[in-house]
HTML snippet that shows the backbone in 3Dmol.js (N, CA, C, O; Angstrom):
<script src="https://3Dmol.org/build/3Dmol-min.js"></script>
<div id="view" style="width:600px;height:400px;position:relative"></div>
<script>
const pdb = `
ATOM      1  N   UNK A   1      80.096  93.849 111.089  1.00  0.00           N
ATOM      2  CA  UNK A   1      80.410  95.190 111.573  1.00  0.00           C
ATOM      3  C   UNK A   1      80.173  96.272 110.517  1.00  0.00           C
ATOM      4  O   UNK A   1      79.778  97.385 110.865  1.00  0.00           O
ATOM      5  N   UNK A   2      80.406  95.968 109.234  1.00  0.00           N
ATOM      6  CA  UNK A   2      80.234  96.978 108.191  1.00  0.00           C
ATOM      7  C   UNK A   2      78.781  97.431 108.108  1.00  0.00           C
ATOM      8  O   UNK A   2      78.497  98.628 108.064  1.00  0.00           O
ATOM      9  N   UNK A   3      77.854  96.456 108.086  1.00  0.00           N
ATOM     10  CA  UNK A   3      76.439  96.811 108.009  1.00  0.00           C
ATOM     11  C   UNK A   3      76.022  97.665 109.199  1.00  0.00           C
ATOM     12  O   UNK A   3      75.234  98.599 109.054  1.00  0.00           O
ATOM     13  N   UNK A   4      76.548  97.347 110.365  1.00  0.00           N
ATOM     14  CA  UNK A   4      76.173  98.122 111.543  1.00  0.00           C
ATOM     15  C   UNK A   4      76.736  99.539 111.472  1.00  0.00           C
ATOM     16  O   UNK A   4      76.107 100.475 111.966  1.00  0.00           O
ATOM     17  N   UNK A   5      77.905  99.712 110.867  1.00  0.00           N
ATOM     18  CA  UNK A   5      78.466 101.061 110.705  1.00  0.00           C
ATOM     19  C   UNK A   5      77.611 101.892 109.758  1.00  0.00           C
ATOM     20  O   UNK A   5      77.356 103.069 110.011  1.00  0.00           O
ATOM     21  N   UNK A   6      77.174 101.278 108.676  1.00  0.00           N
ATOM     22  CA  UNK A   6      76.311 101.987 107.724  1.00  0.00           C
ATOM     23  C   UNK A   6      74.978 102.313 108.384  1.00  0.00           C
ATOM     24  O   UNK A   6      74.478 103.431 108.259  1.00  0.00           O
ATOM     25  N   UNK A   7      74.411 101.356 109.077  1.00  0.00           N
ATOM     26  CA  UNK A   7      73.123 101.578 109.743  1.00  0.00           C
ATOM     27  C   UNK A   7      73.238 102.685 110.796  1.00  0.00           C
ATOM     28  O   UNK A   7      72.357 103.538 110.895  1.00  0.00           O
ATOM     29  N   UNK A   8      74.320 102.673 111.582  1.00  0.00           N
ATOM     30  CA  UNK A   8      74.513 103.697 112.609  1.00  0.00           C
ATOM     31  C   UNK A   8      74.649 105.079 111.975  1.00  0.00           C
ATOM     32  O   UNK A   8      74.087 106.053 112.475  1.00  0.00           O
ATOM     33  N   UNK A   9      75.393 105.163 110.879  1.00  0.00           N
ATOM     34  CA  UNK A   9      75.544 106.448 110.188  1.00  0.00           C
ATOM     35  C   UNK A   9      74.199 106.926 109.660  1.00  0.00           C
ATOM     36  O   UNK A   9      73.863 108.104 109.790  1.00  0.00           O
ATOM     37  N   UNK A  10      73.434 106.029 109.070  1.00  0.00           N
ATOM     38  CA  UNK A  10      72.114 106.401 108.551  1.00  0.00           C
ATOM     39  C   UNK A  10      71.184 106.833 109.684  1.00  0.00           C
ATOM     40  O   UNK A  10      70.403 107.772 109.529  1.00  0.00           O
ATOM     41  N   UNK A  11      71.269 106.148 110.817  1.00  0.00           N
ATOM     42  CA  UNK A  11      70.428 106.518 111.972  1.00  0.00           C
ATOM     43  C   UNK A  11      70.769 107.917 112.477  1.00  0.00           C
ATOM     44  O   UNK A  11      69.910 108.607 113.026  1.00  0.00           O
ATOM     45  N   UNK A  12      72.022 108.337 112.293  1.00  0.00           N
ATOM     46  CA  UNK A  12      72.438 109.685 112.693  1.00  0.00           C
ATOM     47  C   UNK A  12      72.061 110.723 111.639  1.00  0.00           C
ATOM     48  O   UNK A  12      72.330 111.911 111.817  1.00  0.00           O
ATOM     49  N   UNK A  13      71.440 110.284 110.541  1.00  0.00           N
ATOM     50  CA  UNK A  13      71.031 111.195 109.484  1.00  0.00           C
ATOM     51  C   UNK A  13      72.111 111.439 108.447  1.00  0.00           C
ATOM     52  O   UNK A  13      71.955 112.290 107.571  1.00  0.00           O
ATOM     53  N   UNK A  14      73.207 110.696 108.539  1.00  0.00           N
ATOM     54  CA  UNK A  14      74.286 110.849 107.564  1.00  0.00           C
ATOM     55  C   UNK A  14      73.937 110.102 106.283  1.00  0.00           C
ATOM     56  O   UNK A  14      73.154 109.153 106.306  1.00  0.00           O
ATOM     57  N   UNK A  15      74.513 110.529 105.179  1.00  0.00           N
ATOM     58  CA  UNK A  15      74.272 109.873 103.892  1.00  0.00           C
ATOM     59  C   UNK A  15      75.593 109.478 103.218  1.00  0.00           C
ATOM     60  O   UNK A  15      75.640 109.225 102.014  1.00  0.00           O
ATOM     61  N   UNK A  16      76.660 109.432 104.020  1.00  0.00           N
ATOM     62  CA  UNK A  16      77.978 109.100 103.475  1.00  0.00           C
ATOM     63  C   UNK A  16      78.835 108.526 104.584  1.00  0.00           C
ATOM     64  O   UNK A  16      78.726 108.924 105.744  1.00  0.00           O
ATOM     65  N   UNK A  17      79.700 107.576 104.209  1.00  0.00           N
ATOM     66  CA  UNK A  17      80.599 106.949 105.169  1.00  0.00           C
ATOM     67  C   UNK A  17      81.920 106.651 104.473  1.00  0.00           C
ATOM     68  O   UNK A  17      81.932 106.102 103.371  1.00  0.00           O
ATOM     69  N   UNK A  18      83.021 107.007 105.104  1.00  0.00           N
ATOM     70  CA  UNK A  18      84.331 106.624 104.577  1.00  0.00           C
ATOM     71  C   UNK A  18      84.508 105.139 104.860  1.00  0.00           C
ATOM     72  O   UNK A  18      84.461 104.710 106.013  1.00  0.00           O
ATOM     73  N   UNK A  19      84.712 104.359 103.808  1.00  0.00           N
ATOM     74  CA  UNK A  19      84.784 102.909 104.001  1.00  0.00           C
ATOM     75  C   UNK A  19      86.193 102.347 103.928  1.00  0.00           C
ATOM     76  O   UNK A  19      86.451 101.270 104.466  1.00  0.00           O
ATOM     77  N   UNK A  20      87.105 103.043 103.281  1.00  0.00           N
ATOM     78  CA  UNK A  20      88.478 102.572 103.219  1.00  0.00           C
ATOM     79  C   UNK A  20      89.380 103.759 102.878  1.00  0.00           C
ATOM     80  O   UNK A  20      89.003 104.669 102.139  1.00  0.00           O
ATOM     81  N   UNK A  21      90.567 103.713 103.439  1.00  0.00           N
ATOM     82  CA  UNK A  21      91.607 104.704 103.137  1.00  0.00           C
ATOM     83  C   UNK A  21      92.867 103.915 102.829  1.00  0.00           C
ATOM     84  O   UNK A  21      93.223 102.990 103.557  1.00  0.00           O
ATOM     85  N   UNK A  22      93.544 104.287 101.739  1.00  0.00           N
ATOM     86  CA  UNK A  22      94.722 103.523 101.341  1.00  0.00           C
ATOM     87  C   UNK A  22      95.713 104.420 100.597  1.00  0.00           C
ATOM     88  O   UNK A  22      95.328 105.454 100.053  1.00  0.00           O
ATOM     89  N   UNK A  23      96.982 104.026 100.574  1.00  0.00           N
ATOM     90  CA  UNK A  23      97.992 104.837  99.887  1.00  0.00           C
ATOM     91  C   UNK A  23      97.865 104.736  98.363  1.00  0.00           C
ATOM     92  O   UNK A  23      97.448 103.712  97.823  1.00  0.00           O
ATOM     93  N   UNK A  24      98.234 105.822  97.690  1.00  0.00           N
ATOM     94  CA  UNK A  24      98.152 105.831  96.224  1.00  0.00           C
ATOM     95  C   UNK A  24      99.053 104.771  95.603  1.00  0.00           C
ATOM     96  O   UNK A  24      98.888 104.432  94.431  1.00  0.00           O
ATOM     97  N   UNK A  25      99.994 104.248  96.362  1.00  0.00           N
ATOM     98  CA  UNK A  25     100.866 103.185  95.848  1.00  0.00           C
ATOM     99  C   UNK A  25     100.064 101.938  95.466  1.00  0.00           C
ATOM    100  O   UNK A  25     100.559 101.088  94.725  1.00  0.00           O
ATOM    101  N   UNK A  26      98.830 101.824  95.968  1.00  0.00           N
ATOM    102  CA  UNK A  26      97.985 100.691  95.608  1.00  0.00           C
ATOM    103  C   UNK A  26      97.196 100.937  94.325  1.00  0.00           C
ATOM    104  O   UNK A  26      96.338 100.137  93.951  1.00  0.00           O
ATOM    105  N   UNK A  27      97.490 102.040  93.661  1.00  0.00           N
ATOM    106  CA  UNK A  27      96.934 102.336  92.336  1.00  0.00           C
ATOM    107  C   UNK A  27      98.079 102.225  91.338  1.00  0.00           C
ATOM    108  O   UNK A  27      99.181 102.710  91.596  1.00  0.00           O
ATOM    109  N   UNK A  28      97.824 101.593  90.210  1.00  0.00           N
ATOM    110  CA  UNK A  28      98.894 101.402  89.227  1.00  0.00           C
ATOM    111  C   UNK A  28      99.420 102.714  88.669  1.00  0.00           C
ATOM    112  O   UNK A  28     100.537 102.761  88.152  1.00  0.00           O
ATOM    113  N   UNK A  29      98.626 103.792  88.765  1.00  0.00           N
ATOM    114  CA  UNK A  29      99.054 105.099  88.256  1.00  0.00           C
ATOM    115  C   UNK A  29      99.299 106.107  89.382  1.00  0.00           C
ATOM    116  O   UNK A  29      99.374 107.311  89.137  1.00  0.00           O
ATOM    117  N   UNK A  30      99.425 105.604  90.627  1.00  0.00           N
ATOM    118  CA  UNK A  30      99.669 106.423  91.816  1.00  0.00           C
ATOM    119  C   UNK A  30      98.579 107.485  92.025  1.00  0.00           C
ATOM    120  O   UNK A  30      98.855 108.584  92.507  1.00  0.00           O
ATOM    121  N   UNK A  31      97.341 107.139  91.656  1.00  0.00           N
ATOM    122  CA  UNK A  31      96.194 107.992  91.933  1.00  0.00           C
ATOM    123  C   UNK A  31      95.837 109.007  90.867  1.00  0.00           C
ATOM    124  O   UNK A  31      94.909 109.792  91.065  1.00  0.00           O
ATOM    125  N   UNK A  32      96.536 109.021  89.746  1.00  0.00           N
ATOM    126  CA  UNK A  32      96.283 110.012  88.699  1.00  0.00           C
ATOM    127  C   UNK A  32      94.848 109.950  88.179  1.00  0.00           C
ATOM    128  O   UNK A  32      94.192 110.985  88.060  1.00  0.00           O
ATOM    129  N   UNK A  33      94.353 108.755  87.869  1.00  0.00           N
ATOM    130  CA  UNK A  33      93.000 108.626  87.308  1.00  0.00           C
ATOM    131  C   UNK A  33      91.940 109.045  88.325  1.00  0.00           C
ATOM    132  O   UNK A  33      90.941 109.665  87.961  1.00  0.00           O
ATOM    133  N   UNK A  34      92.152 108.712  89.588  1.00  0.00           N
ATOM    134  CA  UNK A  34      91.199 109.128  90.624  1.00  0.00           C
ATOM    135  C   UNK A  34      91.215 110.641  90.750  1.00  0.00           C
ATOM    136  O   UNK A  34      90.161 111.275  90.802  1.00  0.00           O
ATOM    137  N   UNK A  35      92.398 111.216  90.800  1.00  0.00           N
ATOM    138  CA  UNK A  35      92.521 112.666  90.956  1.00  0.00           C
ATOM    139  C   UNK A  35      91.881 113.420  89.792  1.00  0.00           C
ATOM    140  O   UNK A  35      91.370 114.525  89.975  1.00  0.00           O
ATOM    141  N   UNK A  36      91.907 112.842  88.619  1.00  0.00           N
ATOM    142  CA  UNK A  36      91.341 113.486  87.435  1.00  0.00           C
ATOM    143  C   UNK A  36      89.922 113.019  87.115  1.00  0.00           C
ATOM    144  O   UNK A  36      89.387 113.341  86.055  1.00  0.00           O
ATOM    145  N   UNK A  37      89.316 112.266  88.025  1.00  0.00           N
ATOM    146  CA  UNK A  37      87.942 111.759  87.868  1.00  0.00           C
ATOM    147  C   UNK A  37      87.740 111.052  86.535  1.00  0.00           C
ATOM    148  O   UNK A  37      86.703 111.210  85.891  1.00  0.00           O
ATOM    149  N   UNK A  38      88.725 110.282  86.129  1.00  0.00           N
ATOM    150  CA  UNK A  38      88.604 109.541  84.873  1.00  0.00           C
ATOM    151  C   UNK A  38      87.657 108.363  85.065  1.00  0.00           C
ATOM    152  O   UNK A  38      87.687 107.711  86.109  1.00  0.00           O
ATOM    153  N   UNK A  39      86.821 108.084  84.077  1.00  0.00           N
ATOM    154  CA  UNK A  39      85.821 107.029  84.241  1.00  0.00           C
ATOM    155  C   UNK A  39      86.416 105.633  84.462  1.00  0.00           C
ATOM    156  O   UNK A  39      85.756 104.766  85.034  1.00  0.00           O
ATOM    157  N   UNK A  40      87.633 105.415  84.021  1.00  0.00           N
ATOM    158  CA  UNK A  40      88.241 104.088  84.176  1.00  0.00           C
ATOM    159  C   UNK A  40      89.136 103.977  85.413  1.00  0.00           C
ATOM    160  O   UNK A  40      89.972 103.076  85.484  1.00  0.00           O
ATOM    161  N   UNK A  41      88.973 104.884  86.394  1.00  0.00           N
ATOM    162  CA  UNK A  41      89.830 104.840  87.578  1.00  0.00           C
ATOM    163  C   UNK A  41      89.790 103.499  88.299  1.00  0.00           C
ATOM    164  O   UNK A  41      90.809 103.107  88.868  1.00  0.00           O
ATOM    165  N   UNK A  42      88.666 102.766  88.312  1.00  0.00           N
ATOM    166  CA  UNK A  42      88.689 101.472  89.009  1.00  0.00           C
ATOM    167  C   UNK A  42      89.704 100.489  88.428  1.00  0.00           C
ATOM    168  O   UNK A  42      90.192  99.608  89.137  1.00  0.00           O
ATOM    169  N   UNK A  43      90.025 100.639  87.132  1.00  0.00           N
ATOM    170  CA  UNK A  43      90.984  99.736  86.506  1.00  0.00           C
ATOM    171  C   UNK A  43      92.389  99.883  87.082  1.00  0.00           C
ATOM    172  O   UNK A  43      93.229  99.005  86.886  1.00  0.00           O
ATOM    173  N   UNK A  44      92.656 100.981  87.789  1.00  0.00           N
ATOM    174  CA  UNK A  44      93.993 101.217  88.342  1.00  0.00           C
ATOM    175  C   UNK A  44      94.165 100.623  89.742  1.00  0.00           C
ATOM    176  O   UNK A  44      95.266 100.655  90.290  1.00  0.00           O
ATOM    177  N   UNK A  45      93.102 100.088  90.320  1.00  0.00           N
ATOM    178  CA  UNK A  45      93.157  99.585  91.688  1.00  0.00           C
ATOM    179  C   UNK A  45      93.792  98.203  91.771  1.00  0.00           C
ATOM    180  O   UNK A  45      93.646  97.375  90.872  1.00  0.00           O
ATOM    181  N   UNK A  46      94.502  97.978  92.877  1.00  0.00           N
ATOM    182  CA  UNK A  46      95.083  96.666  93.154  1.00  0.00           C
ATOM    183  C   UNK A  46      94.748  96.275  94.593  1.00  0.00           C
ATOM    184  O   UNK A  46      94.309  97.112  95.382  1.00  0.00           O
ATOM    185  N   UNK A  47      94.952  95.019  94.926  1.00  0.00           N
ATOM    186  CA  UNK A  47      94.839  94.551  96.302  1.00  0.00           C
ATOM    187  C   UNK A  47      93.479  94.802  96.944  1.00  0.00           C
ATOM    188  O   UNK A  47      92.436  94.651  96.309  1.00  0.00           O
ATOM    189  N   UNK A  48      93.516  95.194  98.229  1.00  0.00           N
ATOM    190  CA  UNK A  48      92.292  95.402  98.999  1.00  0.00           C
ATOM    191  C   UNK A  48      91.390  96.495  98.421  1.00  0.00           C
ATOM    192  O   UNK A  48      90.169  96.339  98.437  1.00  0.00           O
ATOM    193  N   UNK A  49      91.946  97.587  97.916  1.00  0.00           N
ATOM    194  CA  UNK A  49      91.064  98.574  97.281  1.00  0.00           C
ATOM    195  C   UNK A  49      90.281  97.971  96.101  1.00  0.00           C
ATOM    196  O   UNK A  49      89.105  98.276  95.907  1.00  0.00           O
ATOM    197  N   UNK A  50      90.940  97.127  95.333  1.00  0.00           N
ATOM    198  CA  UNK A  50      90.253  96.470  94.214  1.00  0.00           C
ATOM    199  C   UNK A  50      89.130  95.578  94.739  1.00  0.00           C
ATOM    200  O   UNK A  50      88.033  95.563  94.179  1.00  0.00           O
ATOM    201  N   UNK A  51      89.403  94.837  95.810  1.00  0.00           N
ATOM    202  CA  UNK A  51      88.392  93.968  96.408  1.00  0.00           C
ATOM    203  C   UNK A  51      87.220  94.791  96.937  1.00  0.00           C
ATOM    204  O   UNK A  51      86.061  94.418  96.753  1.00  0.00           O
ATOM    205  N   UNK A  52      87.523  95.914  97.594  1.00  0.00           N
ATOM    206  CA  UNK A  52      86.456  96.776  98.118  1.00  0.00           C
ATOM    207  C   UNK A  52      85.589  97.301  96.979  1.00  0.00           C
ATOM    208  O   UNK A  52      84.363  97.327  97.093  1.00  0.00           O
ATOM    209  N   UNK A  53      86.219  97.720  95.881  1.00  0.00           N
ATOM    210  CA  UNK A  53      85.462  98.210  94.734  1.00  0.00           C
ATOM    211  C   UNK A  53      84.554  97.110  94.183  1.00  0.00           C
ATOM    212  O   UNK A  53      83.393  97.361  93.862  1.00  0.00           O
ATOM    213  N   UNK A  54      85.085  95.897  94.074  1.00  0.00           N
ATOM    214  CA  UNK A  54      84.302  94.788  93.522  1.00  0.00           C
ATOM    215  C   UNK A  54      83.114  94.433  94.417  1.00  0.00           C
ATOM    216  O   UNK A  54      82.050  94.075  93.914  1.00  0.00           O
ATOM    217  N   UNK A  55      83.285  94.527  95.744  1.00  0.00           N
ATOM    218  CA  UNK A  55      82.163  94.292  96.656  1.00  0.00           C
ATOM    219  C   UNK A  55      81.079  95.339  96.413  1.00  0.00           C
ATOM    220  O   UNK A  55      79.893  95.014  96.348  1.00  0.00           O
ATOM    221  N   UNK A  56      81.499  96.603  96.280  1.00  0.00           N
ATOM    222  CA  UNK A  56      80.516  97.650  95.989  1.00  0.00           C
ATOM    223  C   UNK A  56      79.827  97.372  94.650  1.00  0.00           C
ATOM    224  O   UNK A  56      78.599  97.398  94.564  1.00  0.00           O
ATOM    225  N   UNK A  57      80.616  97.107  93.611  1.00  0.00           N
ATOM    226  CA  UNK A  57      80.070  96.899  92.263  1.00  0.00           C
ATOM    227  C   UNK A  57      79.082  95.737  92.226  1.00  0.00           C
ATOM    228  O   UNK A  57      78.021  95.833  91.608  1.00  0.00           O
ATOM    229  N   UNK A  58      79.441  94.635  92.894  1.00  0.00           N
ATOM    230  CA  UNK A  58      78.642  93.417  92.789  1.00  0.00           C
ATOM    231  C   UNK A  58      77.472  93.350  93.775  1.00  0.00           C
ATOM    232  O   UNK A  58      76.465  92.702  93.493  1.00  0.00           O
ATOM    233  N   UNK A  59      77.598  94.014  94.929  1.00  0.00           N
ATOM    234  CA  UNK A  59      76.586  93.846  95.968  1.00  0.00           C
ATOM    235  C   UNK A  59      75.912  95.142  96.408  1.00  0.00           C
ATOM    236  O   UNK A  59      74.701  95.172  96.626  1.00  0.00           O
ATOM    237  N   UNK A  60      76.689  96.204  96.539  1.00  0.00           N
ATOM    238  CA  UNK A  60      76.123  97.438  97.088  1.00  0.00           C
ATOM    239  C   UNK A  60      75.516  98.349  96.029  1.00  0.00           C
ATOM    240  O   UNK A  60      74.485  98.975  96.278  1.00  0.00           O
ATOM    241  N   UNK A  61      76.132  98.437  94.859  1.00  0.00           N
ATOM    242  CA  UNK A  61      75.556  99.268  93.796  1.00  0.00           C
ATOM    243  C   UNK A  61      74.156  98.791  93.420  1.00  0.00           C
ATOM    244  O   UNK A  61      73.260  99.620  93.256  1.00  0.00           O
ATOM    245  N   UNK A  62      73.935  97.463  93.276  1.00  0.00           N
ATOM    246  CA  UNK A  62      72.570  97.022  92.958  1.00  0.00           C
ATOM    247  C   UNK A  62      71.555  97.393  94.047  1.00  0.00           C
ATOM    248  O   UNK A  62      70.357  97.481  93.778  1.00  0.00           O
ATOM    249  N   UNK A  63      72.041  97.610  95.280  1.00  0.00           N
ATOM    250  CA  UNK A  63      71.148  97.985  96.377  1.00  0.00           C
ATOM    251  C   UNK A  63      70.958  99.501  96.470  1.00  0.00           C
ATOM    252  O   UNK A  63      70.305  99.988  97.392  1.00  0.00           O
ATOM    253  N   UNK A  64      71.527 100.249  95.514  1.00  0.00           N
ATOM    254  CA  UNK A  64      71.315 101.691  95.469  1.00  0.00           C
ATOM    255  C   UNK A  64      72.408 102.539  96.089  1.00  0.00           C
ATOM    256  O   UNK A  64      72.276 103.761  96.159  1.00  0.00           O
ATOM    257  N   UNK A  65      73.487 101.912  96.541  1.00  0.00           N
ATOM    258  CA  UNK A  65      74.598 102.675  97.104  1.00  0.00           C
ATOM    259  C   UNK A  65      75.495 103.197  95.996  1.00  0.00           C
ATOM    260  O   UNK A  65      75.663 102.553  94.960  1.00  0.00           O
ATOM    261  N   UNK A  66      76.073 104.374  96.226  1.00  0.00           N
ATOM    262  CA  UNK A  66      77.033 104.965  95.300  1.00  0.00           C
ATOM    263  C   UNK A  66      78.403 104.943  95.948  1.00  0.00           C
ATOM    264  O   UNK A  66      78.514 104.881  97.173  1.00  0.00           O
ATOM    265  N   UNK A  67      79.446 104.992  95.137  1.00  0.00           N
ATOM    266  CA  UNK A  67      80.813 105.004  95.640  1.00  0.00           C
ATOM    267  C   UNK A  67      81.573 106.115  94.948  1.00  0.00           C
ATOM    268  O   UNK A  67      81.494 106.272  93.729  1.00  0.00           O
ATOM    269  N   UNK A  68      82.305 106.881  95.726  1.00  0.00           N
ATOM    270  CA  UNK A  68      83.197 107.870  95.134  1.00  0.00           C
ATOM    271  C   UNK A  68      84.589 107.663  95.720  1.00  0.00           C
ATOM    272  O   UNK A  68      84.749 107.140  96.823  1.00  0.00           O
ATOM    273  N   UNK A  69      85.572 108.081  94.966  1.00  0.00           N
ATOM    274  CA  UNK A  69      86.963 107.981  95.400  1.00  0.00           C
ATOM    275  C   UNK A  69      87.620 109.329  95.178  1.00  0.00           C
ATOM    276  O   UNK A  69      87.369 109.999  94.177  1.00  0.00           O
ATOM    277  N   UNK A  70      88.468 109.722  96.128  1.00  0.00           N
ATOM    278  CA  UNK A  70      89.200 110.970  95.949  1.00  0.00           C
ATOM    279  C   UNK A  70      90.492 110.933  96.755  1.00  0.00           C
ATOM    280  O   UNK A  70      90.610 110.211  97.746  1.00  0.00           O
ATOM    281  N   UNK A  71      91.443 111.718  96.310  1.00  0.00           N
ATOM    282  CA  UNK A  71      92.682 111.871  97.045  1.00  0.00           C
ATOM    283  C   UNK A  71      92.348 112.697  98.289  1.00  0.00           C
ATOM    284  O   UNK A  71      91.787 113.788  98.182  1.00  0.00           O
ATOM    285  N   UNK A  72      92.692 112.177  99.461  1.00  0.00           N
ATOM    286  CA  UNK A  72      92.323 112.873 100.695  1.00  0.00           C
ATOM    287  C   UNK A  72      93.524 113.370 101.486  1.00  0.00           C
ATOM    288  O   UNK A  72      93.363 114.015 102.522  1.00  0.00           O
ATOM    289  N   UNK A  73      94.713 113.076 101.009  1.00  0.00           N
ATOM    290  CA  UNK A  73      95.912 113.555 101.697  1.00  0.00           C
ATOM    291  C   UNK A  73      96.953 113.922 100.650  1.00  0.00           C
ATOM    292  O   UNK A  73      97.156 113.199  99.675  1.00  0.00           O
ATOM    293  N   UNK A  74      97.607 115.053 100.865  1.00  0.00           N
ATOM    294  CA  UNK A  74      98.569 115.589  99.903  1.00  0.00           C
ATOM    295  C   UNK A  74      99.898 115.923 100.605  1.00  0.00           C
ATOM    296  O   UNK A  74     100.216 117.103 100.760  1.00  0.00           O
ATOM    297  N   UNK A  75     100.665 114.942 101.024  1.00  0.00           N
ATOM    298  CA  UNK A  75     101.943 115.248 101.684  1.00  0.00           C
ATOM    299  C   UNK A  75     102.938 115.852 100.693  1.00  0.00           C
ATOM    300  O   UNK A  75     103.211 115.280  99.637  1.00  0.00           O
ATOM    301  N   UNK A  76     103.463 116.993 101.048  1.00  0.00           N
ATOM    302  CA  UNK A  76     104.428 117.650 100.167  1.00  0.00           C
ATOM    303  C   UNK A  76     103.836 118.049  98.829  1.00  0.00           C
ATOM    304  O   UNK A  76     104.575 118.239  97.863  1.00  0.00           O
ATOM    305  N   UNK A  77     102.512 118.181  98.751  1.00  0.00           N
ATOM    306  CA  UNK A  77     101.864 118.566  97.506  1.00  0.00           C
ATOM    307  C   UNK A  77     101.654 117.418  96.532  1.00  0.00           C
ATOM    308  O   UNK A  77     101.180 117.637  95.417  1.00  0.00           O
ATOM    309  N   UNK A  78     101.997 116.201  96.933  1.00  0.00           N
ATOM    310  CA  UNK A  78     101.822 115.031  96.071  1.00  0.00           C
ATOM    311  C   UNK A  78     100.697 114.154  96.618  1.00  0.00           C
ATOM    312  O   UNK A  78     100.453 114.132  97.825  1.00  0.00           O
ATOM    313  N   UNK A  79     100.004 113.426  95.720  1.00  0.00           N
ATOM    314  CA  UNK A  79      98.944 112.540  96.206  1.00  0.00           C
ATOM    315  C   UNK A  79      99.484 111.536  97.221  1.00  0.00           C
ATOM    316  O   UNK A  79     100.517 110.904  96.996  1.00  0.00           O
ATOM    317  N   UNK A  80      98.769 111.396  98.345  1.00  0.00           N
ATOM    318  CA  UNK A  80      99.206 110.479  99.397  1.00  0.00           C
ATOM    319  C   UNK A  80      98.231 109.343  99.615  1.00  0.00           C
ATOM    320  O   UNK A  80      98.524 108.200  99.265  1.00  0.00           O
ATOM    321  N   UNK A  81      97.074 109.639 100.189  1.00  0.00           N
ATOM    322  CA  UNK A  81      96.072 108.609 100.458  1.00  0.00           C
ATOM    323  C   UNK A  81      94.806 108.868  99.660  1.00  0.00           C
ATOM    324  O   UNK A  81      94.458 110.003  99.334  1.00  0.00           O
ATOM    325  N   UNK A  82      94.133 107.760  99.361  1.00  0.00           N
ATOM    326  CA  UNK A  82      92.849 107.782  98.668  1.00  0.00           C
ATOM    327  C   UNK A  82      91.783 107.375  99.671  1.00  0.00           C
ATOM    328  O   UNK A  82      92.023 106.520 100.524  1.00  0.00           O
ATOM    329  N   UNK A  83      90.617 107.979  99.575  1.00  0.00           N
ATOM    330  CA  UNK A  83      89.483 107.567 100.381  1.00  0.00           C
ATOM    331  C   UNK A  83      88.348 107.103  99.485  1.00  0.00           C
ATOM    332  O   UNK A  83      88.073 107.702  98.446  1.00  0.00           O
ATOM    333  N   UNK A  84      87.697 106.031  99.902  1.00  0.00           N
ATOM    334  CA  UNK A  84      86.464 105.580  99.255  1.00  0.00           C
ATOM    335  C   UNK A  84      85.315 106.006 100.150  1.00  0.00           C
ATOM    336  O   UNK A  84      85.354 105.806 101.364  1.00  0.00           O
ATOM    337  N   UNK A  85      84.296 106.592  99.550  1.00  0.00           N
ATOM    338  CA  UNK A  85      83.147 107.085 100.284  1.00  0.00           C
ATOM    339  C   UNK A  85      81.889 106.405  99.757  1.00  0.00           C
ATOM    340  O   UNK A  85      81.544 106.531  98.582  1.00  0.00           O
ATOM    341  N   UNK A  86      81.216 105.690 100.637  1.00  0.00           N
ATOM    342  CA  UNK A  86      79.958 105.033 100.297  1.00  0.00           C
ATOM    343  C   UNK A  86      78.847 106.045 100.567  1.00  0.00           C
ATOM    344  O   UNK A  86      78.814 106.670 101.628  1.00  0.00           O
ATOM    345  N   UNK A  87      77.941 106.204  99.606  1.00  0.00           N
ATOM    346  CA  UNK A  87      76.876 107.203  99.719  1.00  0.00           C
ATOM    347  C   UNK A  87      75.527 106.552  99.465  1.00  0.00           C
ATOM    348  O   UNK A  87      75.414 105.589  98.707  1.00  0.00           O
ATOM    349  N   UNK A  88      74.508 107.100 100.113  1.00  0.00           N
ATOM    350  CA  UNK A  88      73.149 106.629  99.945  1.00  0.00           C
ATOM    351  C   UNK A  88      72.194 107.789 100.094  1.00  0.00           C
ATOM    352  O   UNK A  88      72.564 108.857 100.582  1.00  0.00           O
ATOM    353  N   UNK A  89      70.962 107.571  99.670  1.00  0.00           N
ATOM    354  CA  UNK A  89      69.944 108.622  99.763  1.00  0.00           C
ATOM    355  C   UNK A  89      69.329 108.610 101.150  1.00  0.00           C
ATOM    356  O   UNK A  89      69.188 107.562 101.780  1.00  0.00           O
ATOM    357  N   UNK A  90      68.968 109.795 101.609  1.00  0.00           N
ATOM    358  CA  UNK A  90      68.266 109.932 102.894  1.00  0.00           C
ATOM    359  C   UNK A  90      66.813 109.568 102.644  1.00  0.00           C
ATOM    360  O   UNK A  90      66.139 110.248 101.871  1.00  0.00           O
ATOM    361  N   UNK A  91      66.304 108.499 103.285  1.00  0.00           N
ATOM    362  CA  UNK A  91      64.921 108.094 103.019  1.00  0.00           C
ATOM    363  C   UNK A  91      63.899 109.119 103.489  1.00  0.00           C
ATOM    364  O   UNK A  91      62.739 109.055 103.083  1.00  0.00           O
ATOM    365  N   UNK A  92      64.299 110.057 104.330  1.00  0.00           N
ATOM    366  CA  UNK A  92      63.359 111.066 104.832  1.00  0.00           C
ATOM    367  C   UNK A  92      63.134 112.189 103.827  1.00  0.00           C
ATOM    368  O   UNK A  92      62.238 113.013 104.008  1.00  0.00           O
ATOM    369  N   UNK A  93      63.945 112.228 102.764  1.00  0.00           N
ATOM    370  CA  UNK A  93      63.801 113.314 101.777  1.00  0.00           C
ATOM    371  C   UNK A  93      63.005 112.863 100.584  1.00  0.00           C
ATOM    372  O   UNK A  93      62.786 113.642  99.657  1.00  0.00           O
TER     373      UNK A  93
END
`;
const viewer = $3Dmol.createViewer("view");
viewer.addModel(pdb, "pdb");
viewer.setStyle({}, {cartoon: {color: "spectrum"}});
viewer.zoomTo();
viewer.render();
</script>
């Protein structure tokens, strides 16, 4: 199903897909490193987010995909959820 989601997004001309959303509680620093774009932010991941990052690192990055992470929800002004965004180049450009 994941490959088909990426393919469908690419067929629509998109170059980015949200692949996972998770609470900052799954980061050892509650999202601080992600929010500050620190280069070692992957080291703060635990559980499924860590597994998702490792799949990208080991399989998708070598195929030319990029991954970004950012805080996407701010309940009460505090970091709430993190989103991982898989990105690729538009072959038509």
